[in-house]
ZAMARGU-4260 file (C-alpha; in steps of 0.2 Angstrom, whole numbers, plus 5000, padded with zeros to 4 digits):
<rodrens>
0) 5021/4696/5085 | 5033/4702/5072 | 5025/4707/5053 | 5033/4701/5040 | 5035/4707/5021
5) 5040/4692/5007 | 5046/4698/4988 | 5054/4685/4978 | 5051/4683/4959 | 5047/4666/4958
10) 5028/4661/4969 | 5036/4643/4973 | 5049/4650/4983 | 5036/4662/4990 | 5023/4650/4994
15) 5039/4638/5004 | 5043/4653/5016 | 5029/4658/5020 | 5024/4640/5024 | 5039/4638/5036
20) 5036/4655/5044 | 5016/4648/5046 | 5024/4635/5056 | 5030/4651/5070 | 5019/4658/5083
25) 5027/4672/5085 | 5027/4680/5065 | 5011/4683/5054 | 5015/4687/5036 | 5007/4702/5031
30) 5010/4702/5014 | 5017/4691/5000 | 5023/4702/4981 | 5032/4697/4967 | 5030/4713/4959
35) 5041/4724/4968 | 5033/4741/4964 | 5019/4734/4973 | 5025/4730/4989 | 5034/4746/4991
40) 5017/4756/4986 | 5009/4743/5002 | 5024/4741/5015 | 5021/4760/5021 | 5003/4756/5026
45) 5009/4739/5032 | 5025/4742/5043 | 5032/4728/5042 | 5046/4723/5055 | 5053/4708/5043
50) 5056/4711/5026 | 5061/4692/5016 | 5071/4697/4999 | 5075/4688/4986 | 5092/4698/4976
55) 5089/4694/4959 | 5073/4700/4951 | 5069/4707/4933 | 5062/4723/4936 | 5079/4727/4951
60) 5090/4721/4962 | 5085/4715/4981 | 5101/4726/4986 | 5095/4744/4980 | 5077/4738/4987
65) 5085/4735/5003 | 5094/4753/5005 | 5077/4759/4998 | 5063/4751/5015 | 5080/4758/5025
70) 5078/4773/5020 | 5061/4775/5021 | 5058/4764/5037 | 5075/4763/5049 | 5069/4747/5059
75) 5064/4736/5045 | 5075/4721/5047 | 5077/4717/5028 | 5082/4697/5026 | 5088/4691/5008
80) 5084/4674/5002 | 5094/4671/4987 | 5102/4655/4976 | 5116/4665/4973 | 5131/4665/4986
85) 5141/4678/4979 | 5129/4693/4984 | 5134/4692/5005 | 5147/4703/5006 | 5134/4717/4996
90) 5121/4712/5006 | 5129/4715/5023 | 5134/4732/5015 | 5115/4738/5016 | 5114/4730/5034
95) 5106/4716/5030 | 5102/4704/5046 | 5106/4690/5037 | 5107/4680/5021 | 5101/4663/5017
100) 5103/4652/5002 | 5089/4644/4994 | 5082/4632/4997 | 5079/4640/5015 | 5083/4628/5029
105) 5071/4627/5045 | 5084/4628/5055 | 5095/4642/5050 | 5078/4654/5045 | 5071/4647/5064
110) 5089/4655/5071 | 5087/4671/5062 | 5071/4675/5067 | 5075/4670/5086 | 5090/4679/5082
115) 5081/4694/5081 | 5066/4690/5094 | 5082/4690/5108 | 5088/4707/5102 | 5070/4715/5104
120) 5067/4707/5120 | 5053/4697/5116 | 5061/4681/5113 | 5048/4665/5110 | 5052/4650/5105
125) 5051/4645/5089 | 5047/4625/5084 | 5057/4613/5088 | 5070/4609/5072 | 5078/4590/5068
130) 5095/4591/5077 | 5113/4592/5069 | 5120/4576/5064 | 5136/4574/5076 | 5149/4575/5060
135) 5144/4584/5047 | 5152/4581/5028 | 5139/4589/5017 | 5145/4606/5012 | 5160/4607/5024
140) 5167/4597/5035 | 5161/4597/5056 | 5162/4587/5070 | 5154/4589/5087 | 5150/4583/5101
145) 5132/4587/5108 | 5131/4603/5097 | 5148/4609/5105 | 5162/4621/5101 | 5167/4610/5083
150) 5183/4600/5086 | 5198/4607/5079 | 5211/4594/5072 | 5230/4603/5076 | 5232/4598/5055
155) 5223/4599/5039 | 5232/4582/5037 | 5227/4575/5055 | 5208/4581/5048 | 5209/4572/5030
160) 5214/4557/5037 | 5199/4558/5047 | 5188/4561/5031 | 5197/4549/5020 | 5194/4537/5034
165) 5175/4541/5036 | 5173/4535/5018 | 5179/4520/5020 | 5174/4516/5037 | 5169/4498/5040
170) 5182/4493/5028 | 5199/4486/5032 | 5213/4498/5022 | 5233/4494/5018 | 5243/4509/5025
175) 5254/4510/5010 | 5236/4514/5002 | 5233/4527/5013 | 5252/4533/5011 | 5248/4535/4993
180) 5231/4545/4993 | 5236/4556/5005 | 5257/4560/5004 | 5256/4555/4983 | 5273/4564/4981
185) 5284/4558/4994 | 5294/4544/4989 | 5303/4538/5001 | 5293/4524/5011 | 5303/4528/5030
190) 5297/4547/5028 | 5279/4543/5021 | 5278/4531/5034 | 5282/4542/5046 | 5271/4554/5040
195) 5257/4543/5043 | 5259/4535/5062 | 5262/4555/5069 | 5246/4560/5061 | 5236/4545/5064
200) 5241/4549/5080 | 5236/4566/5081 | 5219/4561/5073 | 5214/4549/5085 | 5222/4560/5102
205) 5208/4573/5094 | 5196/4563/5093 | 5196/4555/5107 | 5198/4570/5118 | 5184/4579/5107
210) 5173/4564/5114 | 5168/4556/5099 | 5164/4539/5097 | 5176/4531/5087 | 5184/4513/5084
215) 5201/4514/5077 | 5210/4498/5073 | 5228/4492/5069 | 5233/4474/5063 | 5250/4471/5052
220) 5248/4486/5042 | 5231/4487/5040 | 5218/4497/5048 | 5200/4501/5050 | 5187/4513/5056
225) 5169/4513/5064 | 5162/4527/5070 | 5146/4529/5080 | 5143/4545/5080 | 5129/4551/5069
230) 5136/4559/5052 | 5125/4567/5037 | 5136/4558/5024 | 5128/4539/5030 | 5110/4545/5035
235) 5108/4554/5016 | 5119/4539/5009 | 5107/4524/5018 | 5089/4534/5019 | 5092/4539/4999
240) 5096/4524/4993 | 5082/4514/5003 | 5069/4527/4995 | 5076/4523/4976 | 5075/4506/4982
245) 5059/4505/4985 | 5043/4503/4972 | 5033/4516/4983 | 5043/4526/4992 | 5039/4537/5008
250) 5037/4557/5000 | 5042/4565/5017 | 5054/4554/5020 | 5067/4556/5007 | 5062/4574/5008
255) 5070/4574/5026 | 5082/4564/5018 | 5087/4575/5004 | 5089/4590/5019 | 5104/4580/5024
260) 5113/4585/5010 | 5121/4605/5012 | 5133/4604/4997 | 5147/4592/4988 | 5154/4580/5002
265) 5168/4591/5011 | 5166/4607/5003 | 5181/4619/5002 | 5188/4605/5005 | 5207/4601/4993
270) 5202/4583/4994 | 5209/4574/4977 | 5205/4555/4982 | 5187/4561/4985 | 5182/4567/4968
275) 5173/4548/4962 | 5163/4549/4981 | 5159/4568/4980 | 5153/4564/4962 | 5142/4548/4968
280) 5134/4559/4982 | 5131/4572/4969 | 5123/4560/4958 | 5111/4550/4971 | 5105/4569/4977
285) 5101/4574/4959 | 5091/4557/4957 | 5083/4559/4974 | 5078/4575/4970 | 5069/4570/4952
290) 5061/4557/4958 | 5053/4567/4971 | 5049/4580/4961 | 5041/4568/4947 | 5030/4560/4964
295) 5025/4577/4968 | 5018/4581/4948 | 5009/4565/4947 | 4999/4571/4963 | 4998/4589/4958
300) 5005/4596/4972 | 5017/4609/4960 | 5025/4623/4974 | 5033/4607/4982 | 5039/4600/4968
305) 5045/4618/4964 | 5055/4618/4981 | 5062/4603/4977 | 5070/4606/4959 | 5073/4624/4965
310) 5085/4616/4979 | 5092/4605/4964 | 5097/4619/4953 | 5103/4630/4967 | 5117/4613/4967
315) 5120/4608/4952 | 5112/4625/4941 | 5117/4616/4923 | 5106/4601/4926 | 5095/4603/4909
320) 5081/4593/4917 | 5078/4599/4933 | 5078/4616/4923 | 5064/4612/4912 | 5055/4603/4924
325) 5054/4618/4933 | 5047/4628/4917 | 5034/4615/4912 | 5027/4618/4930 | 5029/4636/4929
330) 5020/4633/4912 | 5008/4623/4919 | 5001/4635/4931 | 5003/4649/4918 | 5013/4657/4929
335) 5023/4669/4914 | 5034/4680/4925 | 5039/4664/4936 | 5043/4655/4921 | 5052/4670/4909
340) 5061/4677/4926 | 5068/4659/4927 | 5071/4657/4909 | 5082/4671/4910 | 5091/4663/4925
345) 5096/4648/4914 | 5101/4657/4900 | 5113/4669/4911 | 5120/4654/4919 | 5122/4642/4900
350) 5133/4658/4897 | 5144/4660/4911 | 5148/4646/4917 | 5149/4636/4899 | 5148/4649/4886
355) 5135/4641/4879 | 5115/4645/4874 | 5103/4631/4886 | 5098/4615/4875 | 5086/4617/4860
360) 5072/4608/4872 | 5073/4624/4884 | 5074/4637/4869 | 5061/4627/4859 | 5049/4626/4876
365) 5052/4647/4880 | 5048/4651/4863 | 5031/4640/4864 | 5028/4649/4881 | 5032/4664/4874
</rodrens>
């Protein structure tokens, strides 16, 4: 049994992480703290195997805390849990086992713990988690079959062509439309038509060799793609749209659908033709997240509402409505430390990203709470 200690300046984040760990039969949470000094005083007596640390905290820096813990207990496994991606390199410089982004994905958490158990020779299977879709479009772009190694396209354009056809699946697309979107700078019709022909051949060959179930047909200068593989993009759009149309949605189904969203559509890919669809998916995620959070608030399930909103602002840190809802949750709970810590993060984000202060509503909310 691994003993774990948790440290985060926001109580809802502690609650969510604690619940995820409770689902395992090989991890025991022996301490959960919002105060770094209190944790340091108690950690010696607790003798934990794992310490989950937030990085950005008002009183201290999680990186410094990790270094102090490792000085006292060299066998402690440090795992960072944070909303900020930019600290990954620093995290591993202090010998952190892993770096988990908020909101914590159960699958990633379980993989981290299983890896620690395997290394220590005490491997115990964790709870079963949902299978990964064969085609992953959120937060990147990856295609695999039966969770094997991802398929690699011979050229970036072959991969981009598949992405374009996935967005326009089940529709008939003119070859000239495809050429205009993927090769806008090539003026010669013959050259661009040759580019499309070669790239289409490479794409189809790669998918066929990888065992990916797609059907691509062509007729008189038009193409059509039909896909039978599971895809997070398809599943997310269908499930969220269905729940938003329902008069009384299923909160569990909506939470599961939101879990498919791991970041922008085709993140880290420079696809200019994708911007409109990327924004549409982001708006769909934001709208569904706020609806789910409001549903939880109506039933006073504040930690669950906070979990949903923390996920939303991790992907869209400039969503003022989501920040306002979060601050009102902390206000309702009379959780002054979490309120002030989150408001300070909002101030920093708006100053760095926009060069402005938060809107008047947020400022008044903070002033009144103080």
